[in-house]
Structures are given as structure tokens and as C-alpha cells.
VOMARLUM-540470 format. One record per residue (C-alpha): x, y, z; chain. Coordinates in steps of 0.001 Angstrom, whole numbers, plus 500000, padded with zeros to 6 digits. Layout:
BEGIN
px: X py: Y pz: Z chaine: A
...
***
This chain:
BEGIN
px: 802834 py: 335120 pz: 141980 chaine: A
px: 802651 py: 334602 pz: 145752 chaine: A
px: 804826 py: 333263 pz: 148554 chaine: A
px: 803766 py: 330480 pz: 150921 chaine: A
px: 804671 py: 330091 pz: 154589 chaine: A
px: 808037 py: 328628 pz: 153635 chaine: A
px: 808878 py: 331779 pz: 151670 chaine: A
px: 809134 py: 329863 pz: 148415 chaine: A
px: 807450 py: 331359 pz: 145376 chaine: A
px: 804418 py: 329490 pz: 144107 chaine: A
px: 803523 py: 329044 pz: 140426 chaine: A
px: 801861 py: 331934 pz: 138631 chaine: A
px: 798136 py: 331222 pz: 138363 chaine: A
px: 795920 py: 333512 pz: 136295 chaine: A
px: 792944 py: 333169 pz: 133977 chaine: A
px: 790094 py: 333019 pz: 136468 chaine: A
px: 791108 py: 335831 pz: 138793 chaine: A
px: 791047 py: 339594 pz: 138379 chaine: A
px: 793192 py: 341115 pz: 135650 chaine: A
px: 794723 py: 343610 pz: 138060 chaine: A
px: 796043 py: 340863 pz: 140318 chaine: A
px: 797267 py: 338876 pz: 137331 chaine: A
px: 799229 py: 341871 pz: 136066 chaine: A
px: 800666 py: 342458 pz: 139544 chaine: A
px: 801799 py: 338841 pz: 139714 chaine: A
px: 803209 py: 339000 pz: 136205 chaine: A
px: 805270 py: 342087 pz: 136986 chaine: A
px: 806754 py: 340359 pz: 140033 chaine: A
px: 807566 py: 337252 pz: 138000 chaine: A
px: 809186 py: 339198 pz: 135150 chaine: A
px: 811104 py: 341419 pz: 137544 chaine: A
px: 812525 py: 338355 pz: 139275 chaine: A
px: 813569 py: 336993 pz: 135877 chaine: A
px: 815497 py: 340175 pz: 135072 chaine: A
px: 813231 py: 341354 pz: 132251 chaine: A
px: 814131 py: 345028 pz: 131674 chaine: A
px: 810566 py: 346395 pz: 131342 chaine: A
px: 808336 py: 344046 pz: 133335 chaine: A
px: 805217 py: 346212 pz: 133616 chaine: A
px: 805197 py: 347245 pz: 129988 chaine: A
px: 805744 py: 343661 pz: 128859 chaine: A
px: 802994 py: 342318 pz: 131111 chaine: A
px: 800529 py: 344871 pz: 129782 chaine: A
px: 801509 py: 344188 pz: 126176 chaine: A
px: 801044 py: 340442 pz: 126641 chaine: A
px: 797604 py: 340982 pz: 128128 chaine: A
px: 796720 py: 343435 pz: 125375 chaine: A
px: 797803 py: 340913 pz: 122756 chaine: A
px: 795526 py: 338211 pz: 124163 chaine: A
px: 792584 py: 340552 pz: 124719 chaine: A
px: 792925 py: 342285 pz: 121362 chaine: A
px: 792909 py: 345734 pz: 122950 chaine: A
px: 795391 py: 348539 pz: 123528 chaine: A
px: 797699 py: 348644 pz: 126585 chaine: A
px: 795746 py: 351670 pz: 127743 chaine: A
px: 792563 py: 349625 pz: 127699 chaine: A
px: 794326 py: 346897 pz: 129676 chaine: A
px: 795207 py: 349420 pz: 132358 chaine: A
px: 791583 py: 350543 pz: 132494 chaine: A
px: 790274 py: 346979 pz: 132702 chaine: A
px: 792757 py: 346243 pz: 135487 chaine: A
px: 790830 py: 348683 pz: 137680 chaine: A
px: 787656 py: 346614 pz: 137293 chaine: A
px: 786893 py: 343002 pz: 138155 chaine: A
px: 787724 py: 341838 pz: 134610 chaine: A
px: 789325 py: 338412 pz: 134451 chaine: A
px: 792775 py: 337780 pz: 133068 chaine: A
px: 792739 py: 336295 pz: 129556 chaine: A
px: 793274 py: 332572 pz: 129050 chaine: A
px: 796893 py: 331746 pz: 128369 chaine: A
px: 798261 py: 334859 pz: 130044 chaine: A
px: 800212 py: 332891 pz: 132636 chaine: A
px: 801819 py: 330737 pz: 129941 chaine: A
px: 802981 py: 333788 pz: 127985 chaine: A
px: 804357 py: 335400 pz: 131133 chaine: A
px: 806353 py: 332264 pz: 131882 chaine: A
px: 807711 py: 332242 pz: 128329 chaine: A
px: 808742 py: 335872 pz: 128697 chaine: A
px: 810337 py: 335084 pz: 132052 chaine: A
px: 812477 py: 332523 pz: 130216 chaine: A
px: 813576 py: 335532 pz: 128107 chaine: A
px: 811754 py: 334597 pz: 124944 chaine: A
px: 811539 py: 337960 pz: 123140 chaine: A
px: 808268 py: 339759 pz: 123677 chaine: A
px: 807939 py: 340247 pz: 119921 chaine: A
px: 808168 py: 336490 pz: 119335 chaine: A
px: 805266 py: 335990 pz: 121723 chaine: A
px: 803045 py: 338651 pz: 120178 chaine: A
px: 804340 py: 338271 pz: 116605 chaine: A
px: 804565 py: 342049 pz: 116282 chaine: A
px: 807337 py: 344634 pz: 116450 chaine: A
px: 806578 py: 348357 pz: 116396 chaine: A
px: 808923 py: 350624 pz: 114433 chaine: A
px: 808217 py: 354320 pz: 113973 chaine: A
px: 804616 py: 354452 pz: 112663 chaine: A
px: 804266 py: 350864 pz: 111457 chaine: A
px: 803712 py: 347333 pz: 112722 chaine: A
px: 805955 py: 344526 pz: 111508 chaine: A
px: 805405 py: 340793 pz: 111668 chaine: A
px: 808439 py: 339162 pz: 113293 chaine: A
px: 809432 py: 335820 pz: 114729 chaine: A
px: 812207 py: 333230 pz: 114783 chaine: A
px: 814822 py: 333731 pz: 112104 chaine: A
px: 814667 py: 337506 pz: 111784 chaine: A
px: 816395 py: 340278 pz: 113686 chaine: A
px: 813957 py: 342260 pz: 115813 chaine: A
px: 814225 py: 345970 pz: 114936 chaine: A
px: 815491 py: 348167 pz: 117758 chaine: A
px: 814236 py: 351603 pz: 118794 chaine: A
px: 817688 py: 353137 pz: 118220 chaine: A
px: 817458 py: 352254 pz: 114533 chaine: A
px: 814497 py: 354617 pz: 114216 chaine: A
px: 816964 py: 357506 pz: 114326 chaine: A
px: 818834 py: 355960 pz: 111381 chaine: A
px: 815625 py: 355811 pz: 109373 chaine: A
px: 814933 py: 359429 pz: 110356 chaine: A
px: 818187 py: 360591 pz: 108748 chaine: A
px: 817199 py: 358959 pz: 105472 chaine: A
px: 813624 py: 360234 pz: 105580 chaine: A
px: 814671 py: 363808 pz: 106333 chaine: A
px: 817063 py: 363783 pz: 103378 chaine: A
px: 814718 py: 361981 pz: 100988 chaine: A
px: 811847 py: 364386 pz: 101608 chaine: A
px: 813969 py: 367109 pz: 100006 chaine: A
px: 814296 py: 365137 pz: 096764 chaine: A
px: 811906 py: 364620 pz: 093875 chaine: A
px: 810894 py: 360924 pz: 093592 chaine: A
px: 814097 py: 359598 pz: 095168 chaine: A
px: 815358 py: 356089 pz: 094503 chaine: A
px: 816444 py: 354466 pz: 097774 chaine: A
px: 817816 py: 351079 pz: 098775 chaine: A
px: 818104 py: 349399 pz: 102171 chaine: A
px: 821001 py: 346922 pz: 102254 chaine: A
px: 820425 py: 344026 pz: 104667 chaine: A
px: 816792 py: 344834 pz: 105319 chaine: A
px: 816000 py: 342014 pz: 107787 chaine: A
px: 812340 py: 342412 pz: 108734 chaine: A
px: 812049 py: 345350 pz: 106345 chaine: A
px: 811722 py: 347948 pz: 109102 chaine: A
px: 813799 py: 350733 pz: 107532 chaine: A
px: 812576 py: 350155 pz: 103979 chaine: A
px: 808916 py: 350029 pz: 105046 chaine: A
px: 809247 py: 353219 pz: 107089 chaine: A
px: 810830 py: 355072 pz: 104187 chaine: A
px: 808111 py: 353930 pz: 101792 chaine: A
px: 805486 py: 354877 pz: 104365 chaine: A
px: 806837 py: 358365 pz: 105050 chaine: A
px: 808346 py: 359506 pz: 101729 chaine: A
px: 805595 py: 359829 pz: 099099 chaine: A
px: 806790 py: 359032 pz: 095608 chaine: A
px: 809970 py: 357257 pz: 096672 chaine: A
px: 811057 py: 354167 pz: 094773 chaine: A
px: 812288 py: 351894 pz: 097556 chaine: A
px: 814361 py: 348723 pz: 097164 chaine: A
px: 815506 py: 346286 pz: 099848 chaine: A
px: 818165 py: 343570 pz: 099790 chaine: A
px: 818296 py: 340562 pz: 102132 chaine: A
px: 820395 py: 337383 pz: 102085 chaine: A
px: 818739 py: 335123 pz: 104677 chaine: A
px: 815929 py: 332823 pz: 103526 chaine: A
px: 814159 py: 333129 pz: 106875 chaine: A
px: 814427 py: 336910 pz: 107029 chaine: A
px: 813229 py: 337105 pz: 103410 chaine: A
px: 810022 py: 335336 pz: 104378 chaine: A
px: 809274 py: 337945 pz: 107054 chaine: A
px: 810361 py: 340856 pz: 104851 chaine: A
px: 808124 py: 339742 pz: 101987 chaine: A
px: 805037 py: 339939 pz: 104159 chaine: A
px: 806028 py: 343234 pz: 105741 chaine: A
px: 807059 py: 345043 pz: 102561 chaine: A
px: 804390 py: 343880 pz: 100132 chaine: A
px: 801811 py: 346452 pz: 101193 chaine: A
px: 804323 py: 349301 pz: 100884 chaine: A
px: 805315 py: 348549 pz: 097307 chaine: A
px: 808977 py: 347975 pz: 098130 chaine: A
px: 811006 py: 345967 pz: 095595 chaine: A
px: 812602 py: 343140 pz: 097605 chaine: A
px: 815667 py: 341368 pz: 096218 chaine: A
px: 817366 py: 338328 pz: 097727 chaine: A
px: 821129 py: 338373 pz: 097596 chaine: A
px: 824399 py: 339432 pz: 099172 chaine: A
px: 824481 py: 343195 pz: 099440 chaine: A
px: 828161 py: 343101 pz: 098486 chaine: A
px: 827197 py: 342520 pz: 094850 chaine: A
px: 823407 py: 342830 pz: 094659 chaine: A
px: 821616 py: 345128 pz: 092205 chaine: A
px: 824612 py: 345473 pz: 089892 chaine: A
px: 822209 py: 346423 pz: 087107 chaine: A
px: 821278 py: 349487 pz: 089196 chaine: A
px: 824816 py: 350786 pz: 089744 chaine: A
px: 825073 py: 354592 pz: 089993 chaine: A
px: 821287 py: 355067 pz: 089964 chaine: A
px: 820313 py: 355464 pz: 093642 chaine: A
px: 819851 py: 358760 pz: 095434 chaine: A
px: 820127 py: 357234 pz: 098902 chaine: A
px: 821633 py: 354035 pz: 100310 chaine: A
px: 820980 py: 353008 pz: 103908 chaine: A
px: 822235 py: 349978 pz: 105784 chaine: A
px: 822056 py: 348481 pz: 109240 chaine: A
px: 824572 py: 345701 pz: 108609 chaine: A
px: 825678 py: 343110 pz: 111149 chaine: A
px: 828492 py: 344761 pz: 113108 chaine: A
px: 829115 py: 342895 pz: 116377 chaine: A
px: 832795 py: 341784 pz: 116659 chaine: A
px: 833307 py: 338044 pz: 116316 chaine: A
px: 834554 py: 337605 pz: 119893 chaine: A
px: 831825 py: 339707 pz: 121513 chaine: A
px: 828913 py: 337951 pz: 123190 chaine: A
px: 825698 py: 339982 pz: 123555 chaine: A
px: 824684 py: 340537 pz: 127167 chaine: A
px: 820938 py: 340305 pz: 126629 chaine: A
px: 819606 py: 336721 pz: 126591 chaine: A
px: 817010 py: 337713 pz: 123990 chaine: A
px: 819804 py: 338710 pz: 121603 chaine: A
px: 822243 py: 335900 pz: 122379 chaine: A
px: 819620 py: 333140 pz: 122199 chaine: A
px: 817126 py: 334324 pz: 119603 chaine: A
px: 818534 py: 336862 pz: 117149 chaine: A
px: 820070 py: 335058 pz: 114141 chaine: A
px: 823869 py: 335098 pz: 114085 chaine: A
px: 823783 py: 336121 pz: 110417 chaine: A
px: 822205 py: 339404 pz: 111497 chaine: A
px: 824561 py: 340044 pz: 114413 chaine: A
px: 828225 py: 339415 pz: 113653 chaine: A
px: 829994 py: 341758 pz: 111265 chaine: A
px: 833049 py: 339593 pz: 110658 chaine: A
px: 836553 py: 339986 pz: 112000 chaine: A
px: 837774 py: 341004 pz: 115423 chaine: A
px: 836398 py: 344513 pz: 115013 chaine: A
px: 833122 py: 343485 pz: 113347 chaine: A
px: 833853 py: 345748 pz: 110402 chaine: A
px: 833984 py: 343353 pz: 107438 chaine: A
px: 830290 py: 343614 pz: 106578 chaine: A
px: 830042 py: 347345 pz: 107301 chaine: A
px: 832988 py: 347822 pz: 104933 chaine: A
px: 831163 py: 345763 pz: 102294 chaine: A
px: 828031 py: 347873 pz: 102766 chaine: A
px: 830034 py: 351068 pz: 102315 chaine: A
px: 831675 py: 349718 pz: 099156 chaine: A
px: 828279 py: 348790 pz: 097735 chaine: A
px: 826924 py: 352220 pz: 098580 chaine: A
px: 829739 py: 353818 pz: 096582 chaine: A
px: 828859 py: 351529 pz: 093679 chaine: A
px: 825094 py: 352033 pz: 093801 chaine: A
px: 824854 py: 355784 pz: 094448 chaine: A
px: 824740 py: 358557 pz: 091897 chaine: A
px: 827408 py: 361232 pz: 092355 chaine: A
px: 826117 py: 363419 pz: 095163 chaine: A
px: 824099 py: 360524 pz: 096606 chaine: A
px: 823617 py: 360110 pz: 100358 chaine: A
px: 824766 py: 357127 pz: 102441 chaine: A
px: 823708 py: 356309 pz: 106008 chaine: A
px: 824953 py: 353314 pz: 108012 chaine: A
px: 824242 py: 352177 pz: 111552 chaine: A
px: 827114 py: 350933 pz: 113711 chaine: A
px: 828115 py: 350361 pz: 117318 chaine: A
px: 829110 py: 353352 pz: 119416 chaine: A
px: 832736 py: 352179 pz: 119606 chaine: A
px: 832912 py: 351821 pz: 115819 chaine: A
px: 832212 py: 355470 pz: 114971 chaine: A
px: 835892 py: 356310 pz: 114567 chaine: A
px: 836553 py: 353212 pz: 112499 chaine: A
px: 833668 py: 353981 pz: 110164 chaine: A
px: 834810 py: 357577 pz: 109706 chaine: A
px: 838325 py: 356346 pz: 108954 chaine: A
px: 836997 py: 353689 pz: 106550 chaine: A
px: 834997 py: 356250 pz: 104594 chaine: A
px: 837829 py: 358762 pz: 104650 chaine: A
px: 840366 py: 356261 pz: 103292 chaine: A
px: 838046 py: 355325 pz: 100413 chaine: A
px: 838659 py: 358759 pz: 098929 chaine: A
px: 835190 py: 359066 pz: 097377 chaine: A
px: 833158 py: 360406 pz: 100304 chaine: A
px: 832448 py: 363978 pz: 101383 chaine: A
px: 830711 py: 365415 pz: 104464 chaine: A
px: 831435 py: 362377 pz: 106642 chaine: A
px: 829348 py: 362858 pz: 109775 chaine: A
px: 828678 py: 360865 pz: 112941 chaine: A
px: 825129 py: 360966 pz: 114322 chaine: A
px: 823874 py: 360220 pz: 117824 chaine: A
px: 820703 py: 358351 pz: 118756 chaine: A
px: 818219 py: 359583 pz: 121356 chaine: A
px: 820423 py: 358247 pz: 124169 chaine: A
px: 823387 py: 360325 pz: 122961 chaine: A
px: 825353 py: 357345 pz: 121647 chaine: A
px: 827202 py: 357466 pz: 118321 chaine: A
px: 824769 py: 355321 pz: 116349 chaine: A
px: 825231 py: 356063 pz: 112652 chaine: A
px: 827476 py: 357711 pz: 110106 chaine: A
px: 826523 py: 359484 pz: 106899 chaine: A
px: 828457 py: 360671 pz: 103874 chaine: A
px: 827887 py: 362084 pz: 100397 chaine: A
px: 829400 py: 360454 pz: 097326 chaine: A
px: 831777 py: 362870 pz: 095619 chaine: A
px: 830276 py: 364543 pz: 092569 chaine: A
px: 827449 py: 366925 pz: 091740 chaine: A
px: 824491 py: 366882 pz: 094115 chaine: A
px: 821167 py: 365541 pz: 092797 chaine: A
px: 818544 py: 368129 pz: 091910 chaine: A
px: 816119 py: 368840 pz: 094695 chaine: A
px: 812373 py: 368830 pz: 094262 chaine: A
px: 809854 py: 371248 pz: 095650 chaine: A
px: 808908 py: 369269 pz: 098763 chaine: A
px: 810229 py: 370326 pz: 102143 chaine: A
px: 810589 py: 368123 pz: 105245 chaine: A
***
């Protein structure tokens, strides 16, 4: 992007010029639009169109390589705060790639720490049976199946649109996907799971997300937890976990930082949970809570983390 004599910004024009200049212009355009990571996003958009890695894009930018066709259009879409993942069709989560788009919640980096808690615990068990309640794109369930050999992984999702994305993402990992409300799903599997994990909707009903990408594009069904405190769906997830777990089974649930105390109180009042623990994400925020269902612990296998 460049400025004319009047000081007004001209339209972004790329496609026939050098890639380095196109990336420079894109970063300026995305910065002006308030995109949080303009350089990374510009490089990822170019990489998507070129079919190469971001590292290769940076190398090509030092040569006289031309910008790919359509780059300017994607930059303008991103400047309008269309999520990067909707433009590339891909979200990265831990060690896997997920197909994402309109109608499904885009997995967040902070949720990777939630998956880590489950994986660390499951690796100590012999052929654990695990369920992800409210799987969305399938990010947590796919990561568990990918990183815990021998695990029998289930996933539950209510939304028709999210189900379509989850089906494609989970098929290659052998995850059993069930459509339904996690409040009563899998009743035939009650008291048979070793681990239950959930990243339920938890935003309070009156709260409005600050990020345009969230407010405009993430489905409301995946955002709002119900009630002024956003705790109705987290409470339902916890109740289902108590129903689905074996005695001694492990429960992990993501929540907002401000909800950590509420979740601990919720689990404590239920009277069936032991070892209630709050866990921080990599930014030091209270991101998840875990607990063990009262009763004898499941037998551990020979594997170690």
C-alpha cells in the first residue's frame, strides 16, 4: 500500500510486482486494520496461495519472485477481519491440521494446554476410553487420538454445521463422532469412560467479545454458556462427566479466567469430585479445571508419558 501526494492511502496492488514489496504493503494494510499479527498473517496468506511454507515465503521475498495472484484480495478480506483460518481453510492445533470455516468455532492456542492435561493423564493408562464433549472442529479429540496410542476416543457435537467439519477432521483418526446434546448424550456408555474433557461454551450472556473475528464469525452456539455468569453449559458438562466416568475417572474442563472460582465451587458442591485443581495456560491465566470422580482409581498400564 502506498500514499499519494495528498497523503491518502491508495489501493493495495499486488500480483505482478515483487513478493517482498507485496508483503510489505500487506503488513501496512493489516496493521492499519488492527489485525493483531499482521506480518504472520501476510506470510501465511502468501504461503497458502503459493503452496509453500511461511519460511519459504520469507526466502522468496528476498528474490524478485512475484506475488501470487489473488494475494491482494485475501489481504483485503483479512483487513475486514475475516478470520485467517476462514481464508486458508486450515487451523493448526498441536501437531495436526484441521479443516475449518463458517459455522465452526476456530480452535485457540490456549486450548492446547487443556488437551495436554488429558494426554498426559491418558498416557499413563492402558487403552483408555476418552470422550470430548462439545468437540466443535474436533481439535481436542483428534489430538488425543493422534498422541495417545490405543485410546478409544469419542466426540459429541450438537451443531449440524460443526458436525460437518468434525466428520472430515476426525475420520482419519478413528474417533467415534456422535451428534447430540452433551447433557444427555452417550447414556448407553454411562460409567465407562476413563477421561472426560470439555471446552463448552462459557461466555456470559451479556458479554460481547472484543475481537471482531469472534463477534462476527464464531457461531453463537459455541460461545455463550447461558445465564449471566455463562455457567449453565459448563455445569451441564460437569454433570455429564460425573455420569459418564468410571469411579476414579479424570475430568478436565476449559473455562474463562474469571470462572475458575465458580467452577471449583460447582465441582465442590456436587460432592462427588476429588482433587479439584485449577490449571494455568502458557500465559499464566486460569484456563482449565480438573477433578477425579470419587471412587477407586483405574488401573494404570505400563506406558509412561
